[in-house]
GURO-423150 format. One line per 8 residues: for each residue x, y negated, z of N, C-alpha, C, O. Coordinates in steps of 0.05 Angstrom, whole numbers. Layout:
N
X/Y/Z/X/Y/Z/X/Y/Z/X/Y/Z; ...
***
This chain:
171
18/23/0/-1/-2/0/18/-26/0/37/-28/15; 11/-45/-18/26/-72/-17/10/-91/-4/-13/-85/2; 20/-115/0/8/-136/13/-17/-146/1/-35/-155/15; -19/-145/-26/-46/-152/-38/-68/-134/-31/-90/-141/-23; -59/-107/-35/-81/-88/-27/-86/-87/2/-108/-81/9; -67/-93/20/-75/-96/49/-94/-116/52/-116/-111/61; -87/-142/44/-106/-163/49/-133/-158/37/-153/-169/47; -135/-144/17/-163/-137/1/-180/-114/15/-204/-109/10
-166/-101/33/-176/-79/46/-198/-84/65/-194/-92/88; -223/-81/57/-245/-92/74/-248/-72/98/-261/-80/118; -236/-47/99/-240/-30/119/-220/-41/146/-224/-36/170; -203/-52/137/-184/-61/160/-193/-87/175/-201/-107/163; -192/-87/203/-195/-112/216/-171/-132/211/-150/-124/201; -175/-156/219/-153/-177/216/-131/-171/231/-108/-172/222; -138/-163/258/-111/-153/274/-96/-135/262/-72/-140/257; -108/-111/255/-92/-89/240/-74/-101/218/-50/-96/216
-88/-118/200/-74/-130/177/-47/-148/190/-24/-146/181; -54/-162/209/-34/-178/220/-7/-163/234/16/-171/236; -17/-142/241/5/-122/257/21/-110/235/46/-110/237; 6/-98/210/20/-88/194/41/-109/179/64/-102/175; 32/-130/171/45/-151/158/70/-156/174/92/-154/164; 67/-164/202/88/-172/217/110/-146/219/134/-150/216; 100/-124/223/116/-103/221/133/-101/194/157/-96/194; 119/-106/173/133/-106/145/156/-125/148/179/-119/141
149/-147/156/167/-172/158/192/-163/174/214/-166/163; 189/-154/196/207/-146/217/227/-122/205/252/-122/209; 214/-105/192/228/-83/181/243/-88/151/261/-72/143; 235/-109/139/245/-115/113/229/-103/91/236/-103/68; 206/-92/99/190/-78/77/177/-102/61/168/-98/39; 178/-127/74/163/-148/59/184/-172/60/194/-179/81; 187/-180/39/207/-205/36/195/-229/47/171/-229/53; 208/-248/51/196/-275/58/188/-285/33/166/-297/33
199/-285/10/188/-296/-14/164/-284/-23/149/-299/-36; 156/-259/-19/129/-244/-22/111/-253/-1/87/-255/-6; 119/-259/22/101/-271/45/95/-300/39/73/-309/44; 113/-313/27/105/-343/18/85/-340/-4/65/-355/-2; 88/-325/-21/67/-322/-44/41/-317/-33/21/-330/-40; 41/-299/-16/16/-287/0/2/-315/12/-23/-318/11; 20/-331/22/4/-353/38/-8/-373/17/-24/-391/23; -1/-369/-5/-12/-386/-28/-43/-371/-38/-56/-378/-58
-49/-353/-23/-75/-339/-31/-99/-360/-27/-97/-380/-13; -121/-355/-41/-144/-373/-35/-161/-368/-12/-174/-387/-2; -161/-347/-3/-179/-343/23/-165/-351/44/-142/-342/47; -176/-370/64/-167/-379/87/-160/-358/106/-139/-359/120; -176/-339/109/-169/-315/126/-146/-297/120/-134/-284/137; -141/-297/94/-117/-283/84/-91/-301/92/-70/-291/102; -95/-326/87/-71/-342/92/-63/-344/123/-40/-345/131; -85/-345/138/-85/-346/167/-70/-317/179/-51/-317/195
-82/-295/166/-65/-273/174/-38/-269/166/-22/-256/180; -30/-280/146/-2/-278/136/15/-297/157/37/-290/166; 3/-320/162/19/-342/178/20/-328/205/42/-326/216; -5/-316/218/-3/-309/243/20/-281/246/34/-276/267; 21/-265/224/39/-244/221/66/-257/226/81/-249/243; 71/-278/210/100/-291/214/101/-302/243/124/-301/252; 84/-310/256/84/-321/284/92/-297/300/111/-299/316; 79/-274/297/89/-250/312/118/-242/309/133/-235/328
123/-243/281/149/-236/273/173/-255/284/195/-246/291; 167/-282/285/186/-300/294/188/-304/324/204/-319/335; 168/-289/337/169/-289/367/194/-271/373/211/-277/390; 194/-250/358/217/-228/364/246/-238/347/268/-235/357; 242/-248/326/268/-252/305/259/-278/290/246/-278/269; 267/-301/303/263/-329/292/275/-331/266/265/-342/247; 300/-316/267/317/-318/241/307/-309/218/320/-313/198; 285/-295/217/276/-286/189/261/-304/173/255/-298/150
253/-331/185/245/-353/170/264/-366/160/282/-373/174; 264/-371/132/279/-389/119/275/-416/121/256/-424/134; 291/-434/108/284/-463/107/260/-468/88/244/-487/93; 257/-450/65/232/-453/49/205/-446/66/185/-460/67; 209/-422/78/187/-413/98/180/-433/118/156/-435/123; 198/-448/131/196/-470/150/179/-493/137/159/-504/147; 191/-498/115/173/-520/96/148/-513/92/130/-529/95; 142/-487/85/114/-478/79/97/-482/102/76/-495/99
104/-473/123/86/-474/150/85/-505/160/67/-513/175; 105/-521/152/104/-547/160/80/-560/144/66/-578/154; 79/-552/121/57/-562/100/30/-554/110/11/-570/112; 30/-525/118/3/-510/121/-10/-521/148/-32/-514/155; 6/-539/163/-7/-552/188/-29/-573/177/-44/-585/193; -29/-576/152/-54/-595/142/-78/-584/132/-97/-597/123; -76/-552/133/-99/-539/124/-126/-545/135/-127/-554/158; -146/-542/123/-173/-546/131/-179/-527/153/-190/-537/172
-174/-501/153/-181/-483/173/-163/-486/196/-139/-487/193; -177/-488/221/-162/-489/244/-144/-466/251/-123/-470/263; -151/-445/247/-135/-420/251/-108/-418/236/-89/-405/244; -109/-432/213/-85/-437/193/-67/-456/210/-43/-450/214; -80/-480/219/-65/-501/233/-51/-488/259/-26/-488/261; -66/-478/277/-55/-469/301/-34/-445/295/-13/-446/307; -39/-425/278/-15/-406/272/12/-421/261/34/-415/268; 5/-440/244/33/-452/232/44/-466/257/68/-464/262
27/-480/272/45/-492/295/62/-475/310/85/-482/316; 52/-449/318/62/-430/331/90/-420/319/111/-417/331; 87/-417/294/110/-410/277/134/-434/281/158/-430/284; 123/-458/280/143/-482/284/157/-484/311/180/-491/314; 138/-477/331/150/-477/358/170/-452/364/186/-453/383; 167/-429/344/184/-409/347/212/-412/338/231/-401/349; 213/-429/313/233/-432/298/244/-459/295/264/-461/280; 235/-481/305/244/-506/305/271/-509/308/284/-523/292
285/-496/330/309/-503/337/331/-493/313/355/-500/313; 320/-475/294/336/-466/274/337/-484/249/350/-477/229; 322/-507/252/317/-526/228/314/-554/238/295/-567/231; 334/-566/256/333/-588/264/333/-610/248/324/-632/255; 342/-606/224/345/-627/203/319/-627/184/317/-644/167; 299/-607/187/276/-610/175/252/-613/187/232/-601/179; 251/-628/209/227/-633/226/210/-654/222/190/-657/236; 218/-670/202/205/-696/196/172/-689/188/153/-699/199
171/-671/168/144/-663/161/126/-650/183/104/-659/188; 137/-629/194/128/-617/216/121/-636/239/99/-633/250; 136/-653/247/127/-675/269/103/-693/261/85/-700/277; 106/-700/235/83/-718/227/54/-701/230/35/-711/242; 54/-676/219/34/-661/220/23/-649/245/-1/-645/249; 45/-644/263/37/-635/291/25/-656/308/7/-652/324; 36/-683/302/24/-703/317/-3/-707/307/-21/-709/325; -10/-709/279/-40/-708/274/-56/-685/288/-79/-690/297
-47/-663/290/-60/-641/302/-66/-643/333/-84/-631/344; -48/-658/345/-52/-665/371/-73/-682/377/-78/-689/400; -86/-688/359/-113/-704/365/-138/-693/350/-159/-704/346; -131/-667/343/-156/-650/330/-176/-645/350/-170/-643/374; -199/-641/342/-223/-632/360/-221/-605/371/-230/-600/393; -209/-590/358/-208/-561/368/-181/-559/389/-159/-568/386; -190/-545/410/-173/-543/433/-147/-525/427/-125/-530/437; -152/-503/409/-132/-486/407/-111/-501/385/-86/-498/388
-121/-514/367/-103/-531/350/-86/-550/369/-61/-550/369; -102/-566/385/-88/-581/403/-64/-569/419/-42/-579/421; -73/-544/432/-55/-531/449/-32/-523/433/-10/-527/441; -36/-512/409/-12/-500/392/6/-523/382/31/-520/379; -7/-547/375/9/-572/371/25/-577/390/49/-580/385; 14/-578/416/32/-584/441/52/-566/447/72/-573/459; 48/-540/437/72/-520/442/91/-525/427/114/-525/436; 85/-531/400/106/-538/380/123/-563/386/147/-564/383
108/-582/393/117/-608/400/138/-608/424/160/-619/426; 125/-590/444/143/-590/469/171/-574/464/191/-579/477; 168/-557/446/196/-539/441/212/-558/421/237/-556/420; 199/-578/406/220/-593/387/230/-616/412/252/-625/409; 217/-624/431/224/-645/447/250/-631/464/271/-643/469; 245/-610/471/268/-591/488/293/-589/474/314/-583/485; 291/-593/450/314/-591/434/333/-618/435/355/-618/425; 322/-637/447/337/-664/459/352/-675/432/376/-682/432
335/-676/407/346/-692/386/343/-716/382/328/-724/399; 351/-736/365/347/-763/364/316/-772/360/308/-794/366; 301/-752/348/271/-756/347/259/-763/375/239/-777/376; 270/-754/396/259/-758/423/254/-788/431/235/-794/445; 269/-804/421/269/-833/422/241/-843/418/232/-861/432; 229/-834/399/204/-841/391/182/-821/397/159/-828/400; 190/-795/398/170/-773/403/159/-771/432/136/-764/438; 178/-779/451/171/-774/480/150/-795/487/130/-788/500
153/-819/480/129/-842/485/104/-832/471/82/-831/482; 109/-823/446/85/-816/432/68/-792/445/43/-790/444; 86/-773/457/72/-751/472/59/-753/497/39/-741/504; 76/-776/512/63/-787/538/38/-798/532/19/-792/546; 35/-812/513/8/-825/506/-15/-803/502/-36/-802/514; -8/-784/482/-24/-761/475/-31/-746/499/-53/-736/501; -11/-743/521/-17/-728/541/-36/-741/561/-53/-728/573; -31/-767/564/-51/-782/584/-76/-783/573/-94/-787/589
-80/-781/550/-106/-780/538/-120/-756/534/-144/-756/529; -105/-733/537/-114/-707/534/-135/-701/557/-131/-709/581; -157/-687/548/-178/-679/569/-172/-650/579/-186/-642/597; -155/-635/572/-153/-609/580/-126/-608/595/-106/-614/583; -126/-600/620/-105/-595/636/-84/-578/627/-61/-582/632; -92/-556/613/-76/-535/600/-60/-546/581/-37/-537/580; -67/-565/565/-52/-578/544/-34/-600/555/-12/-605/544; -42/-613/578/-24/-635/588/-3/-618/603/20/-627/602
-5/-595/616/15/-582/629/40/-573/608/64/-572/615; 32/-569/586/54/-560/561/71/-585/559/95/-583/559; 58/-610/556/74/-631/550/93/-638/575/116/-646/573; 77/-635/599/98/-643/625/117/-625/628/138/-632/640; 116/-600/618/137/-579/621/160/-586/605/183/-583/612; 152/-596/578/177/-607/561/185/-632/573/209/-636/570; 172/-648/585/185/-672/596/207/-666/619/229/-676/620; 196/-647/636/215/-637/657/242/-629/645/263/-638/653
241/-613/624/266/-606/614/286/-624/603/311/-620/603; 270/-648/590/287/-665/580/304/-687/596/324/-699/588; 287/-690/624/295/-711/642/321/-704/653/333/-719/669
***
């Protein structure tokens, strides 16, 4: 079975598809270029499944994501589907340390998602932004005050805690 067949298989639930794709990524049975092509699929559920699989894979081995893959997930932060936004943010959070010179697009899109109406989208954006702040890059000069303002306006304590944890690390 290949990736296209897996995504089209109506008998498999999303979780099983994500687990299989993640395993393929981790074992080299699926190349990142094939994964990138799959994220260009037209069905949002398929795109989200592919990005979630990369999120699981990058938790274990962040280095499997290339600069091109990082650029792709930085762009998919602007997708319409909330699940694509939050899975993309988690991939960014897992891998930002590997691409410190490629953060501009990710930062812009994450800051936009930090104001999203969906709690999970905001939580995931906070996770990624917090991981970026912890890198102590020159971006922090402007990023920390922006995140302090976002944190102060955030209604959910769980999301505020993510920002506060990052601020503690950089002090």
